[in-house]
C-alpha positions, 0 to 999 in steps of 0.5 A: 535482466528479465524479459519484459513481462506481459501478464500476471501469469509471468510473475513468480510471486506477488509482494504485498506492502502494507500501509502506514502503521499496518502489518503483514497480516493485513496485507496477506489478508488483502492479497493472498486470496486473489493470489491463491486463486491464480496459483501465485505465491505471495510475500507479505512484508512485515515492516521494520518500524525503524526503517519502513521504506528501506525494509519494503525496498529490500523485500522487493529487491530480494523477491525480484532477484528470482524473477519478475514480480507483481507489487501490491501495495496499500497506501504508503505501500502503494507509493513505494510500489509505484516508485520501485516499479518505475525504477525496475520495469524489467522486473515488474509484471504489474502493480496493484496500488490500493488506496493511494494517499497523495500526489507529489512531494508537498504533503502539507495538506495530505490527510494521511501524512497529517494523521500519521504525524498527529498520531506519532505526537500523541503516542510520544505524549500519552503512550500507546494504551491511551492512544489505542483506546482513543483510536478504538473509540473512533474507528470501525471495529475491523480497522480498530482490531487491525491497528491495535494488533499492528501498533502493539507489535511495532511499539516502542518504535511505532512513533518513528515509523509514523513520522517516517510515513508523514515525511515520505514524498509521494510520487509526483505527476512526472513519475506517475507518467513514466510507469511502463507496466500495467497498474490497477488503482483501487480506491475506497470512494468514501475514504477521507484519508485516501481521497477518491480524487487522488486515485482518479488523478493517479489513474489519469496520469499512469499510462496503462492504468485502470481504476476500481471503486469500492467502499470502506464497508466492503473493505471492512467486511472482507479485506480480500476485496483489494486483491480480487478487484485489483487483479481483475483490473490489472488483467485489463491493463 
């Protein structure tokens, strides 16, 4: 067992978990600059598209075996980060939960789950190239480029990865209320897939939490804003 950590400096590494369909490259760009500024190492996790959540949890377990960690997650990665931190408060310094998508196991109206499910169905019907082409036509350039890279790297197992994300049960109000470590919630106020109201709800429910607001334009201009704002907010926790 580890002593209970009290500051980010107590962590020996930051573990960064990407969102649904994303990859280690984006997670690294989101969090490595803030880690480097604090002389912290970062492990950006490459998801196994055949077992996304299990691969995240295995990476967290492996990193925490050497000492307490900060967990930084985006979207689905934020949900896994919260669940793992709730189960391992003695091994967790804090959590940066970026772009949370939902609260609770009933995801029938969750925009992120609906998007993942619909994209998986399109991929199985139309194939990767056609879906990538449509995605690029309807997405900002920065997001289109990031998803084109990650989707191609996860093909042909991408539909299974998206279906796993669509079926994932997000942490509920009771779980969020039990988090013992500081949590920085970072939300894009104009993101329809990760509603601002959900981030506000998480921040209200998590005892030692702060919330920081950004925009999608700011995220697209520099993904490192997630890490920079998240670590500033985490320090206030």
